[in-house]
MITIPA-463928 format. One line per 3 residues: number of its first residue (from 1); their letters; for each residue y, z, x of N, C-alpha, C. Coordinates in steps of 0.2 Angstrom, whole numbers, plus 5000, padded with zeros to 4 digits. Example, Ala and Ser with C-alpha at 12.3 -4.5 7.8 and 13.67 -1.06 7.14 Angstrom:
<zaros>
1 = AS = 4972:5039:5066:4978:5039:5062:4984:5039:5066 | 4989:5035:5064:4995:5036:5068:5000:5039:5064
</zaros>
This chain:
<zaros>
1 = KKR = 5102:5107:4938:5098:5113:4940:5095:5111:4946 | 5097:5115:4951:5094:5114:4959:5087:5116:4959 | 5083:5113:4962:5077:5115:4963:5077:5119:4971
4 = VYT = 5073:5125:4971:5074:5128:4977:5067:5128:4979 | 5065:5126:4987:5060:5125:4990:5059:5131:4995 | 5054:5135:4992:5053:5141:4997:5048:5140:5003
7 = ETL = 5044:5133:5003:5041:5131:5009:5041:5125:5010 | 5037:5122:5013:5037:5115:5014:5034:5110:5008 | 5030:5114:5005:5028:5110:4999:5028:5114:4993
10 = MMT = 5030:5114:4987:5029:5118:4981:5027:5113:4977 | 5021:5118:4974:5016:5115:4968:5017:5117:4962 | 5017:5114:4957:5017:5116:4949:5012:5112:4948
13 = KLH = 5007:5115:4945:5002:5113:4941:5003:5115:4933 | 5002:5109:4929:5004:5109:4922:5000:5110:4917 | 4997:5115:4913:4992:5114:4909:4985:5108:4910
16 = MNN = 4983:5110:4918:4977:5106:4919:4970:5109:4919 | 4967:5106:4914:4960:5110:4911:4954:5106:4915 | 4955:5101:4916:4949:5096:4920:4948:5098:4927
19 = DSA = 4943:5100:4930:4944:5102:4936:4940:5096:4940 | 4936:5092:4937:4933:5087:4942:4935:5081:4936 | 4939:5076:4936:4938:5072:4932:4935:5063:4936
22 = KVS = 4933:5060:4931:4931:5054:4933:4936:5050:4938 | 4941:5050:4936:4946:5046:4940:4952:5051:4942 | 4954:5051:4948:4962:5055:4949:4967:5048:4951
25 = VTV = 4972:5049:4948:4978:5043:4949:4982:5046:4953 | 4985:5046:4958:4990:5049:4960:4996:5044:4962 | 5001:5047:4961:5008:5044:4959:5013:5046:4964
28 = PVY = 5014:5042:4970:5021:5046:4973:5026:5043:4970 | 5031:5048:4968:5037:5046:4965:5044:5049:4970 | 5048:5044:4971:5054:5044:4974:5061:5040:4971
31 = NTA = 5064:5043:4967:5070:5041:4965:5068:5034:4961 | 5063:5034:4955:5061:5028:4950:5062:5030:4944 | 5066:5033:4942:5068:5038:4937:5069:5030:4932
34 = KYL = 5070:5025:4933:5074:5019:4929:5066:5016:4926 | 5060:5017:4930:5053:5013:4929:5048:5019:4927 | 5051:5025:4929:5044:5032:4929:5041:5031:4921
37 = DRC = 5046:5031:4918:5042:5033:4910:5038:5025:4908 | 5038:5020:4909:5035:5014:4908:5028:5015:4912 | 5028:5017:4918:5022:5019:4923:5018:5025:4919
40 = LSS = 5022:5029:4917:5017:5034:4915:5014:5033:4908 | 5017:5030:4904:5016:5028:4897:5009:5024:4899 | 5009:5020:4903:5003:5016:4904:4996:5021:4907
43 = LIE = 4999:5026:4910:4992:5029:4913:4989:5033:4909 | 4995:5038:4905:4992:5041:4900:4987:5038:4893 | 4988:5032:4892:4985:5027:4889:4980:5024:4890
46 = QTL = 4978:5026:4897:4971:5023:4898:4965:5024:4894 | 4961:5019:4893:4956:5020:4888:4950:5024:4891 | 4950:5025:4898:4946:5030:4900:4950:5039:4901
49 = QDI = 4948:5040:4896:4950:5047:4894:4951:5051:4899 | 4944:5052:4903:4942:5059:4910:4946:5056:4916 | 4953:5058:4915:4958:5054:4922:4962:5062:4922
52 = EIV = 4963:5063:4929:4968:5068:4930:4973:5062:4933 | 4980:5065:4932:4987:5060:4935:4990:5065:4939 | 4990:5065:4947:4995:5067:4949:5000:5065:4954
55 = LVD = 5005:5068:4951:5012:5065:4951:5014:5070:4956 | 5017:5066:4963:5019:5069:4969:5028:5066:4971 | 5032:5072:4967:5038:5072:4968:5040:5071:4974
58 = DGS = 5042:5065:4978:5045:5066:4986:5051:5068:4987 | 5054:5073:4984:5060:5074:4985:5066:5072:4981 | 5065:5067:4975:5068:5063:4971:5074:5067:4969
61 = TDG = 5081:5062:4969:5088:5066:4968:5090:5062:4963 | 5086:5057:4957:5089:5055:4953:5087:5056:4946 | 5083:5061:4946:5082:5064:4940:5072:5064:4939
64 = SDS = 5071:5061:4943:5063:5058:4943:5059:5065:4942 | 5062:5070:4946:5058:5075:4946:5057:5080:4938 | 5064:5080:4935:5063:5083:4929:5059:5076:4925
67 = ICD = 5059:5071:4926:5054:5066:4922:5047:5069:4922 | 5045:5069:4929:5038:5072:4930:5037:5078:4924 | 5041:5083:4926:5040:5090:4923:5038:5088:4915
70 = SWA = 5044:5084:4911:5043:5082:4905:5036:5080:4903 | 5033:5075:4906:5028:5071:4906:5022:5076:4905 | 5022:5081:4911:5017:5086:4911:5016:5088:4904
73 = ERD = 5021:5092:4901:5021:5096:4897:5019:5094:4891 | 5019:5085:4891:5016:5082:4885:5009:5081:4886 | 5007:5082:4892:4999:5078:4894:4995:5083:4898
76 = NRI = 4991:5087:4895:4988:5091:4901:4983:5088:4905 | 4984:5082:4907:4979:5078:4912:4984:5077:4918 | 4991:5079:4917:4996:5078:4922:4997:5085:4926
79 = KVI = 4996:5083:4932:4999:5089:4936:5005:5087:4940 | 5009:5091:4941:5017:5089:4946:5017:5092:4953 | 5017:5088:4957:5018:5092:4965:5027:5089:4965
82 = HQR = 5029:5094:4967:5036:5093:4969:5039:5097:4979 | 5040:5091:4983:5039:5094:4989:5045:5091:4993 | 5049:5093:4997:5054:5091:5000:5052:5082:5002
85 = NGG = 5055:5079:5003:5055:5070:5005:5053:5070:5011 | 5047:5067:5011:5043:5067:5018:5041:5060:5020 | 5042:5055:5015:5041:5048:5016:5035:5045:5012
88 = LWK = 5033:5040:5012:5028:5038:5007:5022:5040:5008 | 5021:5040:5017:5014:5043:5018:5012:5049:5018 | 5018:5054:5018:5017:5062:5016:5014:5061:5008
91 = ARQ = 5018:5057:5004:5019:5058:4997:5009:5055:4995 | 5008:5050:4999:5001:5049:4998:4996:5052:5000 | 4999:5056:5005:4993:5062:5008:4992:5068:5003
94 = TGL = 4999:5070:5002:5000:5074:4996:4995:5074:4990 | 4995:5068:4987:4991:5066:4981:4983:5067:4983 | 4982:5064:4989:4975:5063:4991:4972:5070:4992
97 = ENA = 4977:5075:4995:4975:5081:4997:4971:5086:4989 | 4977:5083:4982:4978:5088:4978:4974:5084:4971 | 4970:5079:4973:4964:5075:4968:4957:5079:4968
100 = TGE = 4956:5078:4962:4948:5084:4962:4942:5076:4959 | 4946:5071:4957:4942:5065:4953:4936:5064:4957 | 4931:5062:4955:4925:5057:4959:4927:5053:4962
103 = FII = 4933:5047:4958:4936:5042:4961:4942:5044:4962 | 4946:5040:4966:4954:5042:4967:4957:5033:4967 | 4963:5034:4964:4967:5026:4966:4975:5029:4964
106 = VCD = 4977:5025:4969:4985:5026:4970:4989:5021:4964 | 4994:5023:4961:4999:5019:4956:5005:5021:4959 | 5008:5016:4960:5015:5016:4963:5020:5017:4956
109 = SDD = 5025:5022:4957:5030:5024:4951:5032:5019:4949 | 5034:5013:4950:5040:5007:4949:5034:5004:4946 | 5028:5005:4944:5024:4998:4941:5021:5002:4936
112 = WVD = 5016:4998:4934:5011:5000:4928:5005:4996:4928 | 5000:4998:4922:4992:4997:4924:4991:4994:4917 | 4986:4988:4916:4984:4988:4911:4981:4994:4906
115 = TSA = 4979:4995:4901:4977:5000:4897:4968:5001:4900 | 4966:4995:4900:4959:4997:4902:4956:4996:4909 | 4961:4996:4914:4960:4994:4921:4955:5000:4922
118 = YEK = 4957:5006:4922:4952:5012:4925:4946:5013:4923 | 4945:5011:4916:4938:5011:4914:4934:5006:4915 | 4937:4999:4916:4934:4993:4919:4931:4995:4928
121 = AYT = 4936:4999:4931:4933:4998:4938:4929:5005:4938 | 4930:5009:4935:4924:5015:4935:4918:5013:4932 | 4919:5010:4927:4911:5006:4922:4907:5003:4930
124 = KAK = 4910:4999:4932:4910:4994:4938:4907:5000:4944 | 4909:5003:4946:4907:5008:4951:4901:5011:4950 | 4901:5014:4945:4894:5018:4941:4888:5011:4941
127 = AED = 4889:5007:4937:4884:5001:4938:4881:4999:4944 | 4886:4998:4949:4884:4995:4955:4884:5002:4960 | 4884:5007:4958:4884:5012:4964:4888:5010:4969
130 = ADI = 4894:5009:4967:4899:5005:4973:4903:5012:4976 | 4906:5011:4982:4912:5016:4985:4920:5014:4983 | 4918:5009:4984:4928:5005:4981:4925:4997:4978
133 = VIF = 4930:4999:4973:4930:4995:4967:4938:4990:4967 | 4938:4983:4971:4943:4980:4971:4946:4974:4963 | 4951:4976:4961:4953:4972:4957:4960:4968:4957
136 = GYV = 4962:4963:4954:4968:4959:4955:4973:4961:4953 | 4979:4958:4953:4986:4960:4951:4991:4957:4948 | 4996:4956:4946:5001:4953:4943:5007:4953:4947
139 = AEY = 5010:4950:4951:5016:4952:4954:5020:4950:4949 | 5025:4955:4947:5031:4954:4942:5038:4954:4946 | 5041:4949:4944:5048:4947:4948:5055:4948:4943
142 = NDG = 5059:4951:4948:5067:4953:4943:5067:4948:4939 | 5066:4942:4940:5068:4936:4935:5065:4935:4929 | 5059:4939:4929:5055:4939:4921:5049:4934:4922
145 = SSK = 5049:4932:4928:5041:4928:4929:5036:4931:4933 | 5030:4930:4933:5024:4934:4936:5019:4928:4938 | 5016:4932:4942:5010:4928:4945:5003:4932:4946
148 = ENI = 4999:4929:4945:4992:4932:4945:4989:4932:4952 | 4986:4938:4954:4982:4937:4960:4976:4940:4961 | 4971:4936:4960:4964:4937:4960:4961:4936:4965
151 = RKF = 4959:4942:4970:4955:4938:4977:4948:4937:4977 | 4945:4931:4978:4938:4930:4979:4936:4930:4985 | 4930:4935:4985:4927:4936:4992:4921:4932:4993
154 = NDL = 4919:4930:4999:4912:4926:5000:4906:4930:5000 | 4906:4936:5002:4901:4941:5003:4903:4947:5004 | 4903:4951:4998:4904:4958:5000:4900:4962:5002
157 = TDI = 4893:4961:5004:4889:4965:5008:4891:4964:5015 | 4895:4959:5017:4895:4958:5024:4904:4962:5025 | 4903:4967:5026:4908:4971:5029:4914:4969:5032
160 = ELT = 4911:4966:5037:4916:4963:5044:4919:4957:5040 | 4916:4952:5037:4917:4946:5035:4924:4950:5028 | 4922:4954:5024:4926:4956:5019:4932:4959:5023
163 = RDE = 4932:4963:5028:4939:4964:5031:4942:4958:5035 | 4939:4954:5037:4943:4947:5040:4946:4944:5035 | 4943:4942:5027:4946:4940:5023:4952:4943:5021
166 = IMR = 4952:4951:5020:4957:4956:5019:4963:4954:5022 | 4963:4955:5031:4968:4954:5033:4969:4947:5035 | 4968:4943:5035:4971:4935:5034:4975:4934:5026
169 = SSY = 4973:4937:5021:4977:4937:5015:4981:4943:5012 | 4980:4950:5019:4987:4955:5017:4983:4958:5010 | 4978:4958:5008:4975:4961:5002:4973:4968:5003
172 = YNS = 4979:4973:5005:4977:4980:5008:4979:4986:5003 | 4983:4984:4998:4988:4989:4993:4981:4994:4990 | 4983:5000:4991:4980:5005:4987:4979:5004:4980
175 = WNK = 4985:5003:4976:4984:5003:4969:4979:4998:4966 | 4976:4994:4970:4971:4990:4965:4963:4991:4969 | 4962:4995:4970:4956:4998:4975:4953:5006:4971
178 = LIR = 4949:5006:4967:4945:5012:4966:4941:5014:4971 | 4942:5021:4973:4939:5023:4981:4935:5029:4979 | 4929:5029:4979:4925:5035:4981:4928:5041:4984
181 = RSL = 4931:5048:4980:4935:5052:4984:4930:5054:4991 | 4924:5056:4989:4920:5060:4996:4921:5055:5001 | 4923:5049:5001:4924:5045:5009:4929:5047:5011
184 = FTT = 4935:5051:5009:4939:5052:5013:4939:5061:5016 | 4934:5065:5012:4933:5070:5015:4926:5070:5019 | 4922:5066:5018:4917:5066:5021:4918:5064:5029
187 = HNI = 4921:5058:5029:4923:5055:5035:4928:5058:5039 | 4933:5063:5035:4940:5064:5038:4944:5060:5038 | 4946:5056:5033:4950:5052:5034:4957:5053:5028
190 = YYE = 4961:5052:5032:4969:5053:5030:4976:5048:5032 | 4981:5050:5028:4987:5046:5029:4990:5047:5036 | 4990:5043:5041:4995:5045:5048:5001:5047:5045
193 = PGI = 5003:5052:5049:5009:5055:5048:5014:5050:5052 | 5020:5051:5049:5025:5045:5050:5023:5038:5049 | 5018:5035:5046:5017:5028:5045:5019:5027:5037
196 = NMG = 5024:5025:5036:5029:5024:5030:5027:5015:5027 | 5027:5012:5032:5026:5004:5032:5018:5003:5035 | 5015:5000:5031:5009:4999:5033:5003:5003:5033
199 = EDH = 5005:5010:5028:5000:5016:5027:4994:5012:5022 | 4995:5008:5019:4988:5006:5014:4984:5001:5019 | 4987:4998:5023:4983:4993:5026:4979:4997:5031
202 = LIL = 4983:5001:5036:4978:5009:5040:4972:5012:5037 | 4974:5014:5032:4970:5019:5027:4963:5014:5025 | 4965:5008:5022:4960:5004:5021:4954:5001:5027
205 = QKL = 4958:4999:5033:4954:4999:5039:4951:5005:5042 | 4952:5010:5039:4948:5016:5041:4941:5016:5036 | 4942:5015:5030:4939:5015:5026:4933:5010:5027
208 = LSI = 4935:5004:5028:4931:4999:5030:4927:4998:5036 | 4928:5004:5040:4923:5006:5045:4919:5010:5044 | 4917:5013:5038:4912:5018:5036:4907:5013:5035
211 = RPL = 4899:5016:5039:4894:5013:5037:4888:5019:5033 | 4883:5017:5030:4886:5011:5025:4890:5011:5020 | 4892:5007:5017:4898:5005:5013:4898:5001:5007
214 = KLC = 4897:5000:5001:4895:4997:4996:4903:4995:4992 | 4904:4989:4993:4909:4985:4988:4908:4981:4983 | 4913:4981:4978:4911:4975:4970:4918:4976:4970
217 = TVP = 4920:4969:4965:4926:4968:4962:4924:4969:4954 | 4930:4968:4951:4931:4967:4944:4936:4961:4945 | 4934:4955:4944:4939:4949:4944:4944:4948:4938
220 = EAL = 4949:4953:4937:4954:4951:4932:4959:4955:4936 | 4967:4953:4934:4971:4956:4935:4973:4963:4931 | 4974:4968:4935:4974:4973:4930:4980:4978:4932
223 = YHY = 4981:4977:4938:4988:4980:4940:4995:4977:4938 | 5000:4979:4937:5008:4975:4939:5012:4978:4944 | 5013:4974:4947:5016:4977:4953:5023:4974:4954
226 = RIN = 5030:4977:4954:5036:4975:4953:5039:4974:4960 | 5041:4968:4959:5044:4965:4967:5050:4967:4967 | 5054:4969:4973:5060:4970:4975:5063:4975:4968
229 = SGG = 5060:4981:4968:5063:4987:4963:5068:4992:4964 | 5066:4991:4972:5070:4997:4977:5063:5002:4977 | 5064:5009:4979:5060:5014:4980:5060:5015:4989
232 = YTT = 5052:5014:4991:5052:5015:4998:5054:5009:5003 | 5053:5004:5002:5054:4997:5004:5058:4992:5003 | 5065:4993:5003:5069:4990:5002:5072:4986:5007
235 = DIK = 5072:4990:5013:5076:4988:5018:5071:4987:5026 | 5071:4983:5029:5067:4982:5035:5073:4986:5040 | 5069:4990:5045:5073:4994:5047:5069:4994:5054
238 = PEY = 5073:4994:5059:5068:4994:5066:5062:4999:5067 | 5064:5006:5063:5058:5010:5064:5052:5008:5059 | 5053:5004:5055:5047:5002:5052:5043:4996:5056
241 = IHQ = 5047:4993:5060:5042:4989:5063:5038:4992:5068 | 5042:4998:5070:5038:5002:5075:5031:5005:5072 | 5032:5006:5067:5027:5010:5062:5022:5004:5061
244 = LLK = 5023:4999:5060:5017:4992:5059:5015:4990:5066 | 5020:4991:5071:5016:4990:5078:5012:4996:5078 | 5012:5003:5076:5007:5007:5077:5001:5004:5074
247 = VYE = 5001:5002:5069:4997:5000:5064:4992:4993:5068 | 4997:4990:5070:4993:4984:5073:4989:4986:5080 | 4991:4991:5082:4988:4993:5088:4982:4996:5086
250 = WDY = 4982:5001:5081:4976:5005:5079:4971:4999:5076 | 4972:4992:5073:4968:4988:5073:4964:4986:5081 | 4970:4984:5085:4967:4981:5091:4962:4985:5094
253 = LNI = 4963:4993:5093:4958:4996:5098:4953:4998:5092 | 4951:4998:5087:4946:4999:5083:4943:4995:5080 | 4944:4990:5079:4940:4984:5077:4937:4979:5080
256 = DKA = 4931:4975:5079:4930:4969:5082:4935:4964:5085 | 4938:4963:5090:4943:4960:5092:4941:4952:5093 | 4934:4951:5096:4933:4944:5095:4931:4941:5089
259 = YHA = 4928:4945:5083:4926:4944:5077:4934:4942:5072 | 4937:4946:5073:4944:4946:5070:4949:4944:5075 | 4949:4939:5078:4953:4937:5083:4959:4933:5080
262 = EAL = 4957:4927:5075:4961:4924:5073:4966:4929:5067 | 4963:4933:5065:4967:4936:5059:4971:4941:5064 | 4970:4945:5069:4974:4949:5073:4981:4944:5076
265 = KQM = 4979:4939:5077:4986:4934:5078:4988:4932:5074 | 4987:4931:5068:4991:4931:5060:4995:4937:5061 | 4991:4943:5062:4994:4949:5060:5000:4949:5065
268 = GAD = 4999:4947:5071:5004:4949:5078:5010:4944:5074 | 5009:4937:5073:5014:4934:5070:5019:4936:5065 | 5015:4939:5060:5019:4941:5056:5024:4947:5058
271 = LAF = 5021:4952:5062:5024:4958:5065:5030:4954:5068 | 5029:4950:5073:5034:4948:5077:5040:4944:5072 | 5038:4941:5066:5043:4938:5062:5047:4945:5057
274 = ESL = 5042:4950:5055:5047:4955:5052:5051:4957:5057 | 5052:4957:5063:5055:4961:5068:5062:4957:5068 | 5062:4949:5065:5066:4947:5066:5071:4946:5060
277 = RCH = 5068:4951:5055:5071:4953:5050:5076:4958:5052 | 5076:4963:5055:5079:4969:5058:5086:4968:5059 | 5089:4973:5058:5098:4972:5061:5098:4971:5069
280 = NFP = 5093:4976:5072:5092:4977:5079:5084:4979:5081 | 5083:4977:5086:5077:4978:5087:5075:4976:5095 | 5071:4981:5098:5071:4980:5107:5068:4974:5108
283 = SDK = 5072:4971:5113:5068:4964:5114:5062:4966:5119 | 5062:4970:5123:5055:4971:5127:5049:4973:5122 | 5051:4976:5116:5044:4978:5112:5043:4972:5109
286 = FKN = 5048:4966:5108:5047:4960:5105:5041:4956:5109 | 5043:4955:5115:5039:4953:5119:5031:4956:5121 | 5031:4963:5119:5024:4965:5120:5020:4963:5114
289 = ITA = 5024:4961:5108:5021:4959:5101:5019:4951:5102 | 5022:4947:5105:5023:4940:5107:5018:4938:5112 | 5016:4943:5117:5014:4942:5123:5005:4939:5121
292 = GIP = 5003:4943:5115:4996:4942:5114:4995:4936:5109 | 5000:4933:5107:5001:4927:5103:5001:4922:5106 | 4997:4917:5107:4998:4910:5109:5002:4906:5106
295 = SSY = 5005:4902:5111:5011:4898:5109:5006:4892:5104 | 5000:4890:5107:4996:4886:5103:4994:4888:5096 | 4994:4894:5094:4992:4898:5087:4998:4896:5085
298 = LVS = 5005:4897:5086:5010:4896:5082:5014:4890:5081 | 5011:4885:5084:5011:4877:5081:5005:4875:5079 | 5001:4878:5076:4993:4877:5074:4995:4876:5066
301 = SPR = 4990:4874:5064:4989:4871:5056:4987:4877:5052 | 4988:4880:5048:4994:4876:5043:5001:4879:5047 | 5004:4874:5049:5011:4876:5051:5016:4880:5046
304 = SPQ = 5020:4885:5049:5024:4886:5045:5033:4889:5047 | 5037:4888:5043:5044:4891:5046:5043:4897:5051 | 5040:4902:5048:5041:4909:5049:5035:4909:5056
307 = KLL = 5030:4906:5057:5029:4904:5063:5033:4900:5069 | 5036:4896:5066:5039:4892:5070:5045:4896:5074 | 5048:4899:5069:5054:4905:5071:5051:4910:5077
310 = VLA = 5046:4912:5075:5042:4915:5082:5041:4914:5087 | 5040:4907:5088:5039:4904:5093:5046:4902:5095 | 5050:4901:5094:5056:4899:5096:5059:4905:5098
313 = AKI = 5058:4911:5096:5060:4918:5098:5056:4919:5105 | 5049:4918:5104:5046:4920:5111:5047:4916:5116 | 5050:4910:5115:5052:4906:5121:5058:4908:5123
316 = FGW = 5063:4908:5118:5071:4909:5120:5073:4917:5120 | 5071:4923:5116:5071:4929:5116:5072:4932:5109 | 5072:4938:5109:5073:4941:5101:5079:4938:5098
319 = NFG = 5084:4938:5102:5091:4939:5101:5093:4931:5098 | 5089:4926:5100:5090:4919:5097:5085:4919:5092 | 5081:4922:5092:5076:4921:5086:5081:4924:5079
322 = RWS = 5083:4930:5082:5087:4934:5077:5093:4931:5073 | 5096:4926:5077:5102:4922:5075:5100:4916:5070 | 5093:4914:5074:5090:4908:5071:5089:4911:5063
325 = YKN = 5086:4915:5063:5083:4919:5056:5090:4919:5052 | 5095:4922:5053:5100:4924:5050:5104:4918:5048 | 5106:4913:5051:5109:4907:5051:5105:4901:5049
328 = IYQ = 5098:4900:5049:5095:4895:5048:5090:4895:5044 | 5086:4903:5043:5080:4902:5040:5082:4905:5034 | 5087:4910:5034:5089:4912:5027:5093:4908:5022
331 = KRY = 5097:4903:5026:5101:4900:5023:5095:4892:5020 | 5090:4892:5022:5086:4887:5021:5081:4889:5016 | 5077:4893:5017:5071:4896:5013:5071:4902:5008
334 = TR = 5077:4905:5007:5078:4912:5004:5083:4912:4999 | 5084:4905:4997:5091:4904:4993:5089:4908:4985
</zaros>
């Protein structure tokens, strides 16, 4: 059955009775039919009953749209929004705009959540009067192995220190952060149009710029993040690097460059390395990225093959770095 869109966005609210839940869970959905049932089962089985689940079908073509509708018919806490494909930023933003809960959190449609996750996070938020609650996650690999990731912060009352620790650890994901929804509405925070890579990084950086702001943690791995399952982030394309470059530039213009100097160097080096994973990337853009990264940083401890590869490309050019990535790095480090 073909779905006809009369507008850019067509929304279907199914059996929604709760106007203001304790927690809104927004789920961007794009061609994840293989994993969607497990994801949604983990959400409706949450021990925190007073939640709403906002499914944003971003123009799926694999039957995910029908799966969303089927689940909404079973549980009146679910509402479904069908829209033309607009990318991850648009799906995230649509979920944000249609959430009504006191707190909000994202769940990616190919992942799943421990049944007690949102109750633990919400209880912590209320007990501490916190604006953002951070918890750990489990990386789930295709070979069946898994690895817990529980971040410990030195002093959550020092927001800039916490920002720096997050920047150095790339702990930006939206799906392990319960966020007071009023932060978005009061401070006019939204997902940047066209940013489908680094969108979680950017939204969190905006949130961490709010003052006053109170953070707390639940030191447990409550979210299960599926690695390499497909969906939005399977390929590294030049446009993705351009988007990450815009995120990097936002950081450079909007945060304390002196305080976060080392983190910005690391972010630039990571961005330069990602560009070498592209099939093609403008060499002048690569020069712009690496211009602000001292060679001394790229050989500093801890040394890594990625940093050394970026150094070689900085000296001999992007084409040499790309060749080295394909013919040396991939063969040695990605078997």
